[in-house]
MMTF fields as JSON, N, C-alpha, C and O atoms, coordinates in Angstrom:
{
  "mmtfVersion": "1.0.0",
  "mmtfProducer": "UNKNOWN",
  "numBonds": 447,
  "numAtoms": 448,
  "numGroups": 112,
  "numChains": 1,
  "numModels": 1,
  "chainsPerModel": [1],
  "groupsPerChain": [112],
  "chainIdList": ["A"],
  "bondAtomList": [4, 2, 8, 6, 12, 10, 16, 14, 20, 18, 24, 22, 28, 26, 32, 30, 36, 34, 40, 38, 44, 42, 48, 46, 52, 50, 56, 54, 60, 58, 64, 62, 68, 66, 72, 70, 76, 74, 80, 78, 84, 82, 88, 86, 92, 90, 96, 94, 100, 98, 104, 102, 108, 106, 112, 110, 116, 114, 120, 118, 124, 122, 128, 126, 132, 130, 136, 134, 140, 138, 144, 142, 148, 146, 152, 150, 156, 154, 160, 158, 164, 162, 168, 166, 172, 170, 176, 174, 180, 178, 184, 182, 188, 186, 192, 190, 196, 194, 200, 198, 204, 202, 208, 206, 212, 210, 216, 214, 220, 218, 224, 222, 228, 226, 232, 230, 236, 234, 240, 238, 244, 242, 248, 246, 252, 250, 256, 254, 260, 258, 264, 262, 268, 266, 272, 270, 276, 274, 280, 278, 284, 282, 288, 286, 292, 290, 296, 294, 300, 298, 304, 302, 308, 306, 312, 310, 316, 314, 320, 318, 324, 322, 328, 326, 332, 330, 336, 334, 340, 338, 344, 342, 348, 346, 352, 350, 356, 354, 360, 358, 364, 362, 368, 366, 372, 370, 376, 374, 380, 378, 384, 382, 388, 386, 392, 390, 396, 394, 400, 398, 404, 402, 408, 406, 412, 410, 416, 414, 420, 418, 424, 422, 428, 426, 432, 430, 436, 434, 440, 438, 444, 442],
  "bondOrderList": [1, 1, 1, 1, 1, 1, 1, 1, 1, 1, 1, 1, 1, 1, 1, 1, 1, 1, 1, 1, 1, 1, 1, 1, 1, 1, 1, 1, 1, 1, 1, 1, 1, 1, 1, 1, 1, 1, 1, 1, 1, 1, 1, 1, 1, 1, 1, 1, 1, 1, 1, 1, 1, 1, 1, 1, 1, 1, 1, 1, 1, 1, 1, 1, 1, 1, 1, 1, 1, 1, 1, 1, 1, 1, 1, 1, 1, 1, 1, 1, 1, 1, 1, 1, 1, 1, 1, 1, 1, 1, 1, 1, 1, 1, 1, 1, 1, 1, 1, 1, 1, 1, 1, 1, 1, 1, 1, 1, 1, 1, 1],
  "groupList": [{"groupName": "UNK", "atomNameList": ["N", "CA", "C", "O"], "elementList": ["N", "C", "C", "O"], "formalChargeList": [0, 0, 0, 0], "bondAtomList": [1, 0, 2, 1, 3, 2], "bondOrderList": [1, 1, 2], "singleLetterCode": "X", "chemCompType": "L-PEPTIDE LINKING"}],
  "groupTypeList": [0, 0, 0, 0, 0, 0, 0, 0, 0, 0, 0, 0, 0, 0, 0, 0, 0, 0, 0, 0, 0, 0, 0, 0, 0, 0, 0, 0, 0, 0, 0, 0, 0, 0, 0, 0, 0, 0, 0, 0, 0, 0, 0, 0, 0, 0, 0, 0, 0, 0, 0, 0, 0, 0, 0, 0, 0, 0, 0, 0, 0, 0, 0, 0, 0, 0, 0, 0, 0, 0, 0, 0, 0, 0, 0, 0, 0, 0, 0, 0, 0, 0, 0, 0, 0, 0, 0, 0, 0, 0, 0, 0, 0, 0, 0, 0, 0, 0, 0, 0, 0, 0, 0, 0, 0, 0, 0, 0, 0, 0, 0, 0],
  "groupIdList": [1, 2, 3, 4, 5, 6, 7, 8, 9, 10, 11, 12, 13, 14, 15, 16, 17, 18, 19, 20, 21, 22, 23, 24, 25, 26, 27, 28, 29, 30, 31, 32, 33, 34, 35, 36, 37, 38, 39, 40, 41, 42, 43, 44, 45, 46, 47, 48, 49, 50, 51, 52, 53, 54, 55, 56, 57, 58, 59, 60, 61, 62, 63, 64, 65, 66, 67, 68, 69, 70, 71, 72, 73, 74, 75, 76, 77, 78, 79, 80, 81, 82, 83, 84, 85, 86, 87, 88, 89, 90, 91, 92, 93, 94, 95, 96, 97, 98, 99, 100, 101, 102, 103, 104, 105, 106, 107, 108, 109, 110, 111, 112],
  "secStructList": [7, 2, 2, 2, 2, 2, 2, 2, 2, 2, 2, 2, 2, 2, 2, 2, 2, 2, 6, 6, 7, 7, 7, 7, 2, 2, 2, 2, 2, 2, 2, 2, 2, 2, 6, 6, 7, 7, 7, 7, 6, 2, 2, 2, 2, 2, 2, 2, 2, 2, 2, 2, 2, 1, 7, 2, 2, 2, 2, 2, 2, 6, 4, 4, 4, 7, 1, 1, 7, 7, 7, 7, 7, 7, 7, 7, 7, 6, 6, 1, 1, 1, 7, 7, 7, 7, 7, 7, 7, 7, 7, 7, 7, 7, 7, 7, 7, 7, 7, 7, 7, 7, 4, 4, 4, 4, 6, 7, 7, 6, 6, 7],
  "xCoordList": [-7.997, -8.773, -8.185, -8.514, -7.335, -6.797, -5.899, -5.92, -5.105, -4.251, -5.096, -4.725, -6.221, -7.126, -7.746, -7.902, -8.094, -8.65, -7.655, -8.009, -6.402, -5.361, -5.157, -5.063, -5.09, -4.866, -6.024, -5.802, -7.238, -8.412, -8.464, -8.773, -8.164, -8.181, -7.021, -7.163, -5.885, -4.746, -5.102, -4.853, -5.69, -6.1, -7.162, -7.117, -8.105, -9.158, -8.554, -8.965, -7.585, -6.92, -6.206, -6.271, -5.521, -4.792, -5.754, -5.473, -6.876, -7.864, -8.425, -8.499, -8.818, -9.371, -8.341, -8.662, -7.106, -6.05, -5.788, -5.656, -5.711, -5.411, -6.483, -6.18, -7.73, -8.816, -9.043, -9.969, -8.22, -8.334, -9.52, -9.999, -10.001, -11.149, -10.622, -9.672, -11.234, -10.817, -10.93, -11.937, -9.887, -9.857, -10.478, -9.886, -11.678, -12.376, -12.739, -12.729, -13.054, -13.428, -14.672, -14.756, -15.634, -16.862, -16.58, -17.135, -15.726, -15.427, -14.595, -14.775, -13.689, -12.911, -13.864, -13.782, -14.762, -15.723, -16.626, -16.955, -17.025, -17.876, -17.155, -17.736, -15.889, -15.12, -14.899, -15.018, -14.579, -14.344, -15.63, -15.596, -16.755, -18.045, -18.392, -18.91, -18.108, -18.373, -17.526, -17.93, -16.357, -15.487, -15.908, -15.29, -16.951, -17.468, -16.43, -16.294, -15.705, -14.709, -15.199, -15.546, -15.227, -15.629, -14.387, -13.472, -14.375, -13.246, -13.793, -14.969, -12.934, -13.327, -13.65, -13.018, -14.62, -15.139, -14.114, -14.296, -13.051, -12.088, -11.061, -10.425, -10.876, -9.836, -10.043, -9.092, -11.222, -11.374, -11.031, -10.408, -11.431, -11.124, -9.634, -9.108, -8.956, -7.504, -6.768, -5.869, -7.152, -6.488, -6.806, -5.94, -8.013, -8.369, -7.52, -7.071, -7.3, -6.463, -5.013, -4.338, -4.526, -3.166, -2.992, -2.016, -3.933, -3.85, -3.976, -3.405, -4.719, -4.871, -3.532, -3.227, -2.734, -1.488, -0.268, 0.721, -0.324, 0.814, 0.423, -0.74, 1.385, 1.152, 1.141, 2.166, 0.02, -0.109, 0.819, 1.282, 1.089, 2.009, 3.412, 4.087, 3.851, 5.154, 5.17, 6.166, 4.079, 4.001, 4.099, 4.778, 3.418, 3.435, 4.813, 5.323, 5.408, 6.691, 7.834, 8.835, 7.717, 8.797, 8.581, 9.245, 7.664, 7.372, 8.601, 8.864, 9.359, 10.505, 11.776, 12.807, 11.742, 12.973, 13.452, 14.635, 12.541, 12.911, 13.6, 13.459, 14.333, 15.04, 14.338, 13.303, 14.921, 14.42, 13.429, 13.058, 12.982, 12.017, 12.69, 13.901, 11.927, 12.428, 13.197, 12.866, 14.239, 14.956, 14.056, 13.205, 14.245, 13.429, 14.255, 15.376, 13.694, 14.367, 14.117, 12.984, 15.164, 15.046, 15.378, 16.384, 14.531, 14.808, 15.374, 15.112, 16.152, 16.771, 15.73, 14.715, 15.948, 15.019, 14.868, 15.804, 13.697, 13.396, 14.315, 14.481, 14.911, 15.771, 17.21, 18.012, 17.57, 18.954, 19.497, 20.683, 18.687, 19.149, 19.43, 19.367, 19.741, 20.01, 19.162, 18.613, 19.06, 18.271, 19.2, 20.12, 18.967, 19.768, 19.296, 18.095, 20.228, 19.884, 20.083, 21.122, 19.101, 19.213, 19.806, 19.417, 20.742, 21.365, 20.362, 19.64, 20.325, 19.407, 19.951, 21.155, 19.078, 19.546, 19.985, 19.452, 20.948, 21.387, 20.254, 19.454, 20.187, 19.104, 19.242, 20.345, 18.099, 18.098, 18.26, 17.752, 18.972, 19.116, 17.955, 17.615, 17.355, 16.238, 16.788, 17.648, 16.274, 16.677, 15.578, 14.392, 15.988, 15.019, 14.647, 15.494, 13.359, 12.856, 11.925, 11.22, 11.912, 10.993, 9.551, 9.192, 8.75, 7.352, 6.598, 6.693, 5.843, 5.052, 3.681, 3.221, 3.039, 1.702, 0.731, 0.833, -0.19, -1.194, -2.44, -2.56, -3.361, -4.623, -5.422, -6.208, -5.224, -5.945, -5.585, -6.427, -4.332, -3.885, -4.526, -4.594, -4.989, -5.565, -7.056, -7.66, -7.637, -9.006, -10.058, -11.232, -9.676, -10.672, -10.273, -9.108, -11.266, -11.059, -12.077, -13.099, -11.8, -12.684, -14.063, -15.075, -14.105, -15.341, -16.002, -16.889, -15.593, -16.228, -17.536, -18.211],
  "yCoordList": [-8.339, -8.384, -7.452, -7.585, -6.523, -5.575, -6.26, -5.884, -7.26, -7.924, -8.718, -8.825, -9.275, -9.968, -8.969, -9.27, -7.791, -6.758, -6.304, -6.108, -6.135, -5.738, -6.803, -6.495, -8.05, -9.154, -9.288, -9.441, -9.231, -9.351, -8.221, -8.454, -7.007, -5.865, -5.94, -5.535, -6.452, -6.628, -7.591, -7.313, -8.735, -9.705, -9.132, -9.359, -8.399, -7.803, -6.828, -6.812, -6.019, -5.082, -5.822, -5.422, -6.908, -7.675, -8.344, -8.402, -8.846, -9.474, -8.446, -8.706, -7.291, -6.243, -5.783, -5.628, -5.566, -5.116, -6.162, -5.822, -7.432, -8.509, -8.633, -8.984, -8.348, -8.419, -7.104, -7.002, -6.101, -4.832, -4.002, -3.159, -4.23, -3.484, -2.361, -2.557, -1.192, -0.051, -0.419, -0.974, -0.103, -0.434, 0.716, 1.788, 0.481, 1.482, 0.866, -0.354, 1.713, 1.241, 0.359, -0.645, 0.725, -0.068, -1.462, -2.447, -1.544, -2.847, -3.713, -4.929, -3.091, -3.842, -4.393, -5.566, -3.548, -3.97, -5.085, -6.011, -5.004, -6.035, -7.377, -8.409, -7.369, -8.611, -9.201, -10.411, -8.352, -8.825, -9.42, -10.452, -8.769, -9.278, -10.597, -11.508, -10.705, -11.941, -13.1, -14.26, -12.775, -13.798, -14.141, -14.988, -13.492, -13.709, -13.386, -14.095, -12.29, -11.811, -10.469, -9.576, -10.333, -9.065, -8.241, -8.698, -7.017, -6.109, -4.798, -4.482, -4.041, -2.706, -1.862, -2.008, -0.991, -0.236, 0.697, 1.103, 1.039, 1.982, 1.327, 2.025, 0.002, -0.654, -0.502, -0.126, -0.77, -0.62, 0.787, 0.936, 1.807, 3.182, 3.477, 4.151, 2.97, 3.187, 2.519, 3.11, 1.297, 0.588, 1.226, 1.265, 1.723, 2.399, 3.658, 3.955, 4.396, 5.602, 5.241, 5.957, 4.142, 3.692, 3.385, 3.809, 2.652, 2.268, 3.492, 3.527, 4.493, 5.745, 6.474, 7.061, 6.428, 7.192, 6.404, 6.995, 5.086, 4.246, 3.299, 2.914, 2.929, 1.977, 0.581, 0.129, -0.099, -1.393, -2.44, -3.345, -2.323, -3.278, -3.141, -4.146, -1.92, -1.718, -2.29, -2.88, -2.121, -2.659, -4.184, -4.778, -4.806, -6.263, -6.754, -7.723, -6.111, -6.565, -6.364, -7.076, -5.425, -5.132, -5.733, -5.335, -6.68, -7.28, -7.941, -7.781, -8.671, -9.412, -8.601, -9.131, -7.334, -6.546, -6.203, -5.926, -6.219, -6.014, -4.684, -3.749, -4.608, -3.376, -2.635, -3.064, -1.522, -0.769, 0.293, 1.084, 0.358, 1.378, 2.499, 2.473, 3.453, 4.572, 5.547, 5.728, 6.183, 7.186, 8.385, 8.737, 8.997, 10.128, 11.407, 11.479, 12.407, 13.695, 14.492, 14.57, 15.076, 15.832, 17.285, 17.576, 18.193, 19.606, 20.22, 19.76, 21.268, 21.962, 22.805, 23.159, 23.138, 24.03, 25.338, 25.788, 25.947, 27.128, 28.313, 29.168, 28.397, 29.526, 29.333, 30.257, 28.16, 27.84, 28.519, 28.848, 28.738, 29.411, 28.47, 28.907, 27.191, 26.244, 25.011, 24.764, 24.243, 23.01, 21.819, 21.85, 20.81, 19.588, 18.829, 18.664, 18.373, 17.638, 16.151, 15.723, 15.386, 13.931, 13.38, 13.782, 12.466, 11.869, 10.957, 10.204, 11.035, 10.194, 8.779, 8.586, 7.781, 6.404, 6.07, 6.633, 5.163, 4.808, 4.118, 3.398, 4.339, 3.716, 2.195, 1.651, 1.529, 0.074, -0.463, 0.111, -1.57, -2.208, -3.162, -3.947, -3.085, -3.976, -5.266, -5.259, -6.369, -7.672, -8.199, -8.121, -8.732, -9.33, -10.705, -11.587, -10.869, -12.143, -12.711, -11.96, -14.019, -14.602, -14.349, -14.416, -14.061, -13.76, -15.055, -16.018, -15.056, -16.221, -16.122, -15.037, -17.271, -17.275, -16.621, -16.802, -15.876, -15.251, -16.122, -17.094, -15.771, -16.501, -16.398, -17.291, -15.31, -15.142, -16.254, -16.698, -16.702, -17.749, -19.093, -19.975, -19.253, -20.515, -20.613, -21.675, -19.523, -19.557, -19.342, -19.63, -18.847, -18.56, -17.352, -16.957, -16.764, -15.591, -15.627, -16.306, -14.909, -14.891, -14.315, -14.743, -13.355, -12.67, -13.138, -12.456, -14.278, -14.806, -15.463, -15.964],
  "zCoordList": [31.39, 30.169, 29.121, 27.943, 29.502, 28.518, 27.5, 26.327, 27.909, 26.925, 25.934, 24.765, 26.373, 25.471, 24.492, 23.309, 24.984, 24.117, 23.069, 21.906, 23.485, 22.536, 21.475, 20.287, 21.903, 20.979, 19.991, 18.79, 20.486, 19.619, 18.597, 17.428, 19.026, 18.104, 17.113, 15.959, 17.553, 16.646, 15.526, 14.353, 15.898, 14.887, 13.961, 12.752, 14.508, 13.689, 12.673, 11.513, 13.099, 12.181, 11.061, 9.898, 11.419, 10.404, 9.421, 8.224, 9.914, 9.038, 8.063, 6.862, 8.566, 7.704, 6.678, 5.5, 7.121, 6.216, 5.136, 3.96, 5.531, 4.593, 3.514, 2.373, 3.868, 2.897, 2.162, 1.356, 2.423, 1.713, 2.142, 1.383, 3.356, 3.884, 4.77, 5.529, 4.675, 5.496, 6.974, 7.413, 7.728, 9.153, 9.935, 10.061, 10.457, 11.259, 12.606, 12.767, 13.553, 14.888, 14.826, 15.533, 13.988, 13.87, 13.318, 13.804, 12.312, 11.712, 12.654, 12.703, 13.398, 14.397, 15.458, 15.824, 15.946, 16.969, 16.448, 17.189, 15.187, 14.596, 14.538, 14.874, 14.112, 14.057, 15.442, 15.634, 16.395, 17.758, 18.334, 19.003, 18.072, 18.557, 17.88, 18.525, 16.571, 15.836, 16.364, 16.288, 16.896, 17.473, 18.896, 19.54, 19.386, 20.734, 21.811, 22.808, 21.573, 22.535, 23.069, 22.296, 24.384, 24.976, 25.285, 25.97, 24.765, 24.999, 25.536, 25.356, 26.193, 26.638, 25.415, 24.369, 25.544, 24.4, 23.747, 22.599, 24.458, 23.893, 22.975, 22.185, 23.052, 22.241, 20.737, 20.052, 20.178, 18.724, 18.226, 17.176, 18.968, 18.563, 18.594, 17.709, 19.618, 19.71, 18.554, 17.957, 18.247, 17.157, 15.811, 14.938, 15.622, 14.372, 14.196, 13.089, 15.284, 15.205, 14.911, 14.172, 15.479, 15.212, 13.733, 13.116, 13.17, 11.764, 10.868, 9.778, 11.322, 10.587, 10.464, 9.426, 11.542, 11.59, 11.127, 10.694, 11.214, 10.858, 9.732, 9.612, 8.918, 7.858, 8.472, 8.983, 8.432, 9.097, 8.477, 9.172, 7.19, 6.553, 7.146, 7.372, 7.397, 8.029, 9.443, 9.862, 10.175, 11.525, 11.51, 12.346, 10.558, 10.463, 10.037, 10.598, 9.07, 8.529, 9.519, 9.439, 10.44, 11.377, 12.759, 13.716, 12.876, 14.175, 14.758, 15.95, 13.974, 14.473, 14.565, 14.98, 14.193, 14.19, 15.588, 15.787, 16.568, 17.976, 18.214, 17.425, 19.286, 19.61, 20.72, 21.23, 21.08, 22.212, 21.855, 22.722, 20.639, 20.262, 19.495, 19.276, 19.1, 18.316, 19.197, 20.369, 18.62, 19.408, 19.689, 18.872, 20.828, 21.23, 21.116, 21.619, 20.456, 20.337, 21.622, 22.097, 22.172, 23.41, 23.105, 22.459, 23.572, 23.343, 24.617, 25.729, 24.417, 25.548, 26.269, 25.668, 27.529, 28.226, 27.468, 26.807, 27.561, 26.757, 27.046, 26.176, 28.219, 28.53, 28.091, 28.227, 27.566, 27.248, 26.011, 25.971, 25.013, 23.814, 22.671, 21.521, 22.906, 21.828, 22.008, 23.082, 20.951, 21.023, 20.855, 20.038, 21.601, 21.479, 20.257, 20.044, 19.463, 18.249, 18.484, 18.988, 18.124, 18.242, 16.956, 15.86, 17.095, 15.918, 15.23, 15.883, 13.907, 13.142, 13.085, 12.915, 13.224, 13.146, 11.722, 10.765, 11.569, 10.222, 9.469, 10.066, 8.157, 7.394, 7.407, 7.338, 7.498, 7.518, 6.101, 5.138, 5.998, 4.702, 4.5, 5.385, 3.324, 3.028, 2.45, 1.569, 2.964, 2.473, 1.56, 1.882, 0.427, -0.477, 0.037, 0.183, 0.31, 0.79, -0.259, -0.934, -0.406, -1.395, -0.985, 0.19, -1.976, -1.699, -1.433, -2.194, -0.333, 0.01, -0.64, -0.995, -0.789, -1.356, -0.387, 0.827, -0.92, -0.066, -0.014, -0.761, 0.866, 0.969, -0.328, -0.647, -1.079, -2.332, -3.313, -4.094, -3.269, -4.174, -3.841, -4.697, -2.623, -2.191, -2.54, -2.391, -2.997, -3.454, -2.382, -2.616, -1.214, -0.195, 0.606, 0.636, 1.259, 2.078, 3.209, 3.11, 4.267, 5.426, 5.066, 5.621, 4.146, 3.836, 2.543, 2.029, 2.011, 0.783, 1.101, 0.201]
}
């Protein structure tokens, strides 16, 4: 049931973000309940904290970028005297993509 909870909360976050509504645990839980999906009580709070710390638009736009995840910085043991430095990844090049029509252009919204 955890993958269903993750999926339901992911969709709820995207719906709230797309409509310009603040993403909170209560609003995620309300949307999930309205969809008649039962999730563990901790999922809405976890997703709300994620959206609080990360820009959801960046998360959505980088879904297809794939890869092995972010590089991890490793520090030297405290008695060693020096710290290991992690190399910074090269900056990504932004590609100009044509802007697609949004739901607003179609004249309807989920919360109208």
